[in-house]
FITI-782644 format. One record per residue (C-alpha): residue number from 1; residue in three letters; y, z, x. Coordinates in pm, whole numbers, plus 50000, padded with zeros to 5 digits. Example, Ala and Ser with C-alpha at 12.3 -4.5 7.8 and 13.67 -1.06 7.14 Angstrom:
NODE seq type north up east
NODE 1 ALA 49550 50780 51230;
NODE 2 SER 49894 50714 51367;
END
This chain:
NODE seq type north up east
NODE 1 MET 51250 62391 52927;
NODE 2 ILE 50997 62463 53202;
NODE 3 LYS 50723 62212 53128;
NODE 4 LEU 50350 62253 53189;
NODE 5 ILE 50358 61929 53388;
NODE 6 LYS 50665 61817 53579;
NODE 7 ASN 50544 61481 53708;
NODE 8 THR 50255 61237 53681;
NODE 9 PHE 50167 61295 54046;
NODE 10 TYR 50262 61529 54325;
NODE 11 LYS 50539 61349 54520;
NODE 12 GLU 50569 61106 54232;
NODE 13 LYS 50844 60875 54360;
NODE 14 GLU 50661 60787 54683;
NODE 15 THR 50329 60754 54501;
NODE 16 LYS 50468 60512 54240;
NODE 17 LEU 50612 60286 54509;
NODE 18 GLU 50274 60280 54685;
NODE 19 ILE 50099 60195 54354;
NODE 20 ILE 50336 59901 54300;
NODE 21 ARG 50261 59766 54646;
NODE 22 PHE 49888 59810 54594;
NODE 23 ILE 49880 59633 54255;
NODE 24 THR 50079 59335 54381;
NODE 25 GLN 49850 59292 54683;
NODE 26 ALA 49508 59381 54537;
NODE 27 GLU 49254 59103 54490;
NODE 28 LYS 49078 59293 54212;
NODE 29 LEU 49157 59597 53999;
NODE 30 SER 48816 59666 53845;
NODE 31 PHE 48578 59911 54016;
NODE 32 GLY 48549 59835 54386;
NODE 33 HIS 48629 59947 54739;
NODE 34 GLU 48905 60200 54657;
NODE 35 CYS 48680 60382 54408;
NODE 36 GLU 48388 60388 54652;
NODE 37 GLU 48615 60513 54931;
NODE 38 PHE 48741 60789 54705;
NODE 39 GLU 48382 60889 54622;
NODE 40 ARG 48299 60915 54993;
NODE 41 ARG 48611 61113 55078;
NODE 42 PHE 48598 61348 54779;
NODE 43 ALA 48229 61429 54841;
NODE 44 LYS 48321 61521 55199;
NODE 45 TRP 48617 61734 55082;
NODE 46 GLN 48406 61916 54823;
NODE 47 ARG 48123 61956 55080;
NODE 48 ARG 47868 61775 54865;
NODE 49 LYS 47643 61481 54955;
NODE 50 HIS 47728 61265 54655;
NODE 51 CYS 48030 61201 54433;
NODE 52 VAL 48028 60964 54134;
NODE 53 PHE 48377 60868 54016;
NODE 54 VAL 48431 60813 53641;
NODE 55 ASN 48724 60757 53407;
NODE 56 SER 48780 61121 53297;
NODE 57 GLY 48654 61475 53329;
NODE 58 SER 48518 61452 52975;
NODE 59 SER 48325 61139 53075;
NODE 60 ALA 48195 61329 53376;
NODE 61 ASN 48047 61591 53143;
NODE 62 LEU 47897 61324 52917;
NODE 63 ALA 47752 61126 53208;
NODE 64 LEU 47601 61436 53368;
NODE 65 VAL 47422 61548 53052;
NODE 66 GLN 47294 61196 52982;
NODE 67 ALA 47173 61155 53341;
NODE 68 LEU 46987 61488 53327;
NODE 69 LEU 46813 61369 53010;
NODE 70 ASN 46732 61033 53169;
NODE 71 ILE 46563 61190 53473;
NODE 72 GLY 46380 61451 53267;
NODE 73 LYS 46565 61761 53382;
NODE 74 LEU 46659 61817 53017;
NODE 75 HIS 46487 61713 52693;
NODE 76 LYS 46613 61672 52337;
NODE 77 GLY 46614 62007 52158;
NODE 78 ASP 46650 62217 52474;
NODE 79 LYS 46877 62519 52444;
NODE 80 VAL 47173 62493 52681;
NODE 81 GLY 47415 62780 52732;
NODE 82 PHE 47788 62720 52768;
NODE 83 SER 48096 62933 52827;
NODE 84 ALA 48236 63049 52493;
NODE 85 VAL 48591 62986 52616;
NODE 86 THR 48606 62631 52744;
NODE 87 TRP 48725 62280 52659;
NODE 88 SER 48576 62089 52367;
NODE 89 THR 48415 61816 52577;
NODE 90 ASN 48214 62065 52775;
NODE 91 VAL 48023 62137 52454;
NODE 92 MET 48041 61807 52263;
NODE 93 PRO 47797 61615 52489;
NODE 94 LEU 47536 61883 52425;
NODE 95 ILE 47568 61825 52051;
NODE 96 GLN 47603 61447 52075;
NODE 97 LEU 47294 61409 52295;
NODE 98 GLY 47059 61625 52089;
NODE 99 LEU 47063 61956 52275;
NODE 100 GLU 47116 62298 52117;
NODE 101 PRO 47437 62463 52245;
NODE 102 VAL 47425 62841 52289;
NODE 103 ALA 47756 63021 52345;
NODE 104 VAL 47773 63280 52622;
NODE 105 ASP 48057 63532 52603;
NODE 106 ILE 48309 63580 52881;
NODE 107 GLU 48452 63889 53047;
NODE 108 PHE 48811 63927 52929;
NODE 109 ASN 48928 64037 53277;
NODE 110 THR 48803 63720 53450;
NODE 111 LEU 48799 63481 53149;
NODE 112 ASN 48455 63368 53268;
NODE 113 VAL 48086 63418 53199;
NODE 114 SER 47925 63693 53406;
NODE 115 SER 47563 63770 53484;
NODE 116 ARG 47597 64058 53236;
NODE 117 THR 47701 63837 52942;
NODE 118 LEU 47438 63578 53037;
NODE 119 LYS 47167 63846 53032;
NODE 120 GLU 47277 63948 52682;
NODE 121 VAL 47217 63592 52559;
NODE 122 LEU 46882 63570 52738;
NODE 123 LYS 46763 63870 52534;
NODE 124 LYS 46807 63654 52223;
NODE 125 SER 46735 63301 52343;
NODE 126 LYS 46544 63125 52619;
NODE 127 LEU 46775 62877 52788;
NODE 128 LYS 46668 62562 52969;
NODE 129 ALA 47010 62521 53130;
NODE 130 ILE 47362 62660 53135;
NODE 131 PHE 47673 62444 53162;
NODE 132 LEU 47904 62704 53312;
NODE 133 THR 48282 62653 53298;
NODE 134 ASN 48484 62789 53588;
NODE 135 LEU 48788 62857 53373;
NODE 136 LEU 49144 62813 53503;
NODE 137 GLY 49067 62859 53871;
NODE 138 PHE 48862 63176 53827;
NODE 139 CYS 48499 63282 53814;
NODE 140 ASP 48302 63601 53766;
NODE 141 ASP 47993 63688 53972;
NODE 142 ILE 47873 63328 53990;
NODE 143 ASP 47650 63410 54289;
NODE 144 ASN 47454 63654 54072;
NODE 145 ILE 47447 63398 53789;
NODE 146 LYS 47293 63150 54034;
NODE 147 LYS 47028 63404 54137;
NODE 148 LEU 46952 63487 53773;
NODE 149 CYS 46917 63118 53687;
NODE 150 SER 46687 63063 53984;
NODE 151 THR 46466 63357 53883;
NODE 152 ARG 46449 63244 53517;
NODE 153 LYS 46412 62873 53608;
NODE 154 ILE 46737 62787 53427;
NODE 155 LEU 46920 62474 53542;
NODE 156 LEU 47275 62571 53644;
NODE 157 ILE 47546 62306 53623;
NODE 158 GLU 47921 62367 53656;
NODE 159 ASP 48221 62230 53471;
NODE 160 ASN 48472 62269 53753;
NODE 161 CYS 48745 62059 53592;
NODE 162 GLU 48988 62353 53596;
NODE 163 SER 48903 62508 53934;
NODE 164 LEU 48930 62238 54198;
NODE 165 GLY 48982 62416 54529;
NODE 166 SER 48904 62773 54425;
NODE 167 VAL 48676 62951 54672;
NODE 168 TYR 48442 63246 54609;
NODE 169 LYS 48258 63415 54897;
NODE 170 ASP 48335 63120 55130;
NODE 171 ILE 48188 62868 54882;
NODE 172 LYS 48401 62625 54683;
NODE 173 LEU 48353 62654 54309;
NODE 174 GLY 48155 62351 54198;
NODE 175 ASN 47899 62408 54473;
NODE 176 PHE 47687 62678 54309;
NODE 177 GLY 47505 62456 54059;
NODE 178 PHE 47271 62158 54075;
NODE 179 ALA 47573 61944 53993;
NODE 180 SER 47937 61992 53895;
NODE 181 THR 48207 61799 53715;
NODE 182 PHE 48576 61752 53800;
NODE 183 SER 48886 61622 53624;
NODE 184 PHE 49177 61433 53775;
NODE 185 TYR 49378 61424 53453;
NODE 186 VAL 49755 61414 53496;
NODE 187 GLY 49793 61785 53412;
NODE 188 HIS 49523 61907 53648;
NODE 189 HIS 49516 61993 54018;
NODE 190 MET 49514 61637 54150;
NODE 191 SER 49613 61344 53930;
NODE 192 THR 49471 60993 53913;
NODE 193 ILE 49639 60973 53568;
NODE 194 GLU 49295 60970 53406;
NODE 195 GLY 48981 61027 53610;
NODE 196 GLY 48688 61252 53678;
NODE 197 ALA 48384 61294 53900;
NODE 198 ILE 48040 61445 53927;
NODE 199 CYS 47924 61596 54256;
NODE 200 THR 47568 61683 54356;
NODE 201 ASN 47339 61703 54658;
NODE 202 ASP 47052 61543 54465;
NODE 203 GLU 47011 61172 54538;
NODE 204 LYS 46797 61099 54233;
NODE 205 LEU 47066 61241 54005;
NODE 206 ALA 47344 61055 54189;
NODE 207 THR 47157 60726 54146;
NODE 208 MET 47108 60788 53775;
NODE 209 LEU 47473 60885 53732;
NODE 210 ARG 47576 60547 53873;
NODE 211 ILE 47340 60378 53627;
NODE 212 VAL 47476 60586 53336;
NODE 213 ARG 47835 60509 53438;
NODE 214 ALA 47789 60133 53413;
NODE 215 HIS 47602 60038 53095;
NODE 216 GLY 47262 60141 53234;
NODE 217 TRP 47250 59865 53497;
NODE 218 ASP 47215 59887 53875;
NODE 219 ARG 47519 59693 53990;
NODE 220 ASN 47686 59979 54180;
NODE 221 LEU 47372 60105 54353;
NODE 222 SER 47298 60051 54721;
NODE 223 ARG 47082 59749 54805;
NODE 224 ILE 46791 59979 54886;
NODE 225 ARG 46809 60149 54546;
NODE 226 GLN 46852 59811 54373;
NODE 227 ARG 46536 59677 54538;
NODE 228 GLU 46343 59989 54440;
NODE 229 ILE 46444 59980 54072;
NODE 230 ARG 46399 59603 54042;
NODE 231 THR 46056 59614 54204;
NODE 232 ARG 45949 59903 53983;
NODE 233 ASN 46060 59716 53670;
NODE 234 LYS 45945 59372 53794;
NODE 235 VAL 46291 59221 53759;
NODE 236 ASN 46375 58881 53907;
NODE 237 SER 46661 58952 54149;
NODE 238 THR 46790 58595 54151;
NODE 239 PHE 46874 58568 53781;
NODE 240 TYR 46811 58860 53545;
NODE 241 SER 46899 59150 53774;
NODE 242 ARG 47272 59159 53702;
NODE 243 TYR 47209 59195 53329;
NODE 244 THR 46907 59422 53319;
NODE 245 PHE 46964 59767 53168;
NODE 246 TYR 46730 60032 53303;
NODE 247 ASP 46825 60344 53110;
NODE 248 LEU 47070 60486 52857;
NODE 249 GLY 47431 60461 52967;
NODE 250 PHE 47794 60398 52879;
NODE 251 ASN 48094 60226 53034;
NODE 252 LEU 48269 60513 53210;
NODE 253 ARG 48402 60326 53512;
NODE 254 PRO 48744 60400 53663;
NODE 255 THR 48968 60125 53798;
NODE 256 GLU 49078 60047 54151;
NODE 257 ILE 49420 60181 54053;
NODE 258 ASN 49262 60522 53982;
NODE 259 GLY 49071 60502 54309;
NODE 260 PHE 49384 60411 54509;
NODE 261 ILE 49584 60697 54356;
NODE 262 GLY 49295 60935 54423;
NODE 263 ASN 49283 60840 54789;
NODE 264 LYS 49658 60895 54824;
NODE 265 GLN 49658 61226 54636;
NODE 266 LEU 49354 61351 54828;
NODE 267 GLU 49571 61346 55140;
NODE 268 LEU 49802 61595 54966;
NODE 269 LEU 49535 61810 54801;
NODE 270 GLU 49539 62102 55046;
NODE 271 GLU 49917 62122 55017;
NODE 272 ILE 49892 62110 54636;
NODE 273 ILE 49635 62391 54630;
NODE 274 ASN 49834 62609 54872;
NODE 275 LYS 50149 62576 54661;
NODE 276 ARG 49970 62650 54336;
NODE 277 GLU 49807 62958 54488;
NODE 278 LYS 50140 63091 54618;
NODE 279 ASN 50301 63029 54280;
NODE 280 PHE 50019 63208 54100;
NODE 281 TYR 50036 63519 54320;
NODE 282 TYR 50416 63529 54297;
NODE 283 MET 50411 63529 53917;
NODE 284 ALA 50091 63730 53864;
NODE 285 SER 50199 64012 54095;
NODE 286 ALA 50497 64077 53869;
NODE 287 ILE 50358 63992 53525;
NODE 288 PHE 50039 64198 53547;
NODE 289 LYS 50233 64512 53632;
NODE 290 SER 50316 64519 53261;
NODE 291 GLU 49992 64698 53176;
NODE 292 ASP 50127 64803 52839;
NODE 293 ARG 50168 64436 52741;
NODE 294 PHE 49880 64251 52908;
NODE 295 LEU 49512 64315 52974;
NODE 296 PRO 49429 64319 53345;
NODE 297 LEU 49317 63996 53509;
NODE 298 LYS 49078 64029 53801;
NODE 299 PHE 49106 63773 54081;
NODE 300 ASP 49090 63972 54405;
NODE 301 HIS 48724 63873 54448;
NODE 302 LEU 48829 63511 54511;
NODE 303 ASP 48909 63381 54859;
NODE 304 VAL 49129 63105 54715;
NODE 305 VAL 49275 63095 54362;
NODE 306 SER 49347 62735 54265;
NODE 307 ASN 49469 62686 53909;
NODE 308 PHE 49709 62472 53710;
NODE 309 ALA 49810 62747 53466;
NODE 310 LEU 49880 63119 53456;
NODE 311 PRO 49696 63287 53166;
NODE 312 VAL 49772 63618 52999;
NODE 313 VAL 49582 63809 52731;
NODE 314 CYS 49818 64027 52530;
NODE 315 ARG 49707 64372 52419;
NODE 316 THR 49795 64298 52057;
NODE 317 GLY 49853 63998 51836;
NODE 318 LYS 50207 64125 51774;
NODE 319 ILE 50288 64112 52147;
NODE 320 ARG 50149 63759 52166;
NODE 321 GLU 50355 63642 51866;
NODE 322 GLU 50668 63793 52018;
NODE 323 LEU 50599 63622 52352;
NODE 324 VAL 50547 63287 52180;
NODE 325 ARG 50888 63326 52015;
NODE 326 ARG 51053 63416 52345;
NODE 327 CYS 50913 63101 52507;
NODE 328 ILE 51045 62858 52244;
NODE 329 GLY 51278 62608 52407;
NODE 330 LYS 51242 62780 52745;
NODE 331 VAL 50881 62771 52866;
NODE 332 GLU 50607 62538 52747;
NODE 333 ILE 50291 62734 52664;
NODE 334 ARG 49941 62665 52532;
NODE 335 PRO 49638 62858 52402;
NODE 336 ILE 49390 62946 52676;
NODE 337 VAL 49209 62611 52701;
NODE 338 GLY 49010 62553 52378;
NODE 339 GLY 48996 62920 52295;
NODE 340 ASN 48679 63055 52140;
NODE 341 ILE 48477 62739 52078;
NODE 342 LEU 48287 62912 51796;
NODE 343 GLN 48612 62908 51597;
NODE 344 GLN 48669 62533 51642;
NODE 345 PRO 48604 62314 51332;
NODE 346 PHE 48372 62069 51513;
NODE 347 PHE 48149 62354 51629;
NODE 348 LYS 48127 62507 51281;
NODE 349 LYS 48041 62165 51139;
NODE 350 TYR 47756 62077 51375;
NODE 351 VAL 47614 62408 51501;
NODE 352 ARG 47448 62634 51251;
NODE 353 ARG 47291 62904 51467;
NODE 354 ILE 47503 63162 51650;
NODE 355 TYR 47305 63400 51871;
NODE 356 LEU 47588 63645 51952;
NODE 357 GLU 47941 63691 51816;
NODE 358 ASN 48126 63679 52154;
NODE 359 PRO 48398 63942 52094;
NODE 360 ASN 48572 63884 52428;
NODE 361 ALA 48609 63512 52359;
NODE 362 LYS 48751 63602 52016;
NODE 363 LEU 49003 63837 52179;
NODE 364 VAL 49117 63568 52424;
NODE 365 HIS 49143 63316 52139;
NODE 366 GLU 49362 63544 51929;
NODE 367 ASN 49576 63713 52196;
NODE 368 GLY 49581 63471 52489;
NODE 369 LEU 49813 63197 52611;
NODE 370 TYR 49911 63027 52935;
NODE 371 CYS 50211 62865 53102;
NODE 372 GLY 50198 62593 53363;
NODE 373 ASN 50155 62642 53736;
NODE 374 ASN 50244 62321 53915;
NODE 375 PRO 50326 62272 54283;
NODE 376 GLU 50685 62172 54211;
NODE 377 LEU 50787 62494 54035;
NODE 378 THR 51099 62647 54188;
NODE 379 LYS 51153 63017 54259;
NODE 380 LYS 51427 63014 53995;
NODE 381 GLU 51185 62877 53733;
NODE 382 MET 50913 63124 53825;
NODE 383 SER 51161 63412 53805;
NODE 384 GLN 51262 63294 53458;
NODE 385 ILE 50897 63288 53349;
NODE 386 ILE 50851 63642 53480;
NODE 387 ARG 51160 63768 53296;
NODE 388 ILE 51045 63615 52968;
NODE 389 PHE 50690 63747 52999;
NODE 390 ILE 50782 64103 53094;
NODE 391 GLN 51099 64124 52880;
NODE 392 THR 51359 64193 53148;
END
């Protein structure tokens, strides 16, 4: 069986030995130097000014939405667009925190929202923001989406949990919006076992994210920011300051173990991305020649394709069912992320108003699937995947 995930980390044996040494020598394992060092290094790698490290990509989404509410960029009841094909916890924070989620359909040949599908929604609903998912290493015309959002005064934020390292028109995905979220879950591009981050160039947002991450207090802020917030709130720094809660928050902190692993894996990230991209092109170049079986997937507009899975959308449900059968016991497969979120039970339970039906998302939900693309796939394994997918 060719698994979606082969190992917990890239170069797992060496990494585990380094973790053992670190744990036995570390003075503390709660949030500290390793996490802060990872934030500094990841921000530099992503080419953003600020990175806030949290305990998962889902927590990153939750923290970002809460922080935007706290600083007044969003308000309860605002309509926020989201990609109709995404992961559940891209949408759940919108519902949980009192916003109105509005699904935006995707283009079936890129699996992502385009400026065209966004314009269709804007004919029906005025959005305050859009939480755009860059799905599975791809994007559509995100530069035009950014221009459209700027013209309409719509706040653009990106869920980049599935596209770490992808580049479009010389810009890394995750750098088009006001802020972006990332996941370092074991099955994603770079593993810290569990982990996530939010990146932004806005200092006010970064400060609030650190407050949201840690109960609403200021303990992980710089001394300058601590003095500012304590002075503004007339807090006695010698006694009450460590247990004063300034705004709404959670406990979303990662551990030093996560930070240490992140720092080690960050050294390997370019190699990981290069291998995944080569794997993807090797398999895609053969699989998508089967035009009678699969809908075309457009990715030649990307400078770098960085994904952890290879998706296909079958032309019919019958072809998809047959492919699922062929993969049993041989290749591990999954639906394309969360599929059409409008068809998920939680969405039907909590969201009453649907502005558009999203036929492309429905098509992907019903006829799509993906197999894993990890950096340790062998040529033999990739050839087997190709044979199974194209029936040779």
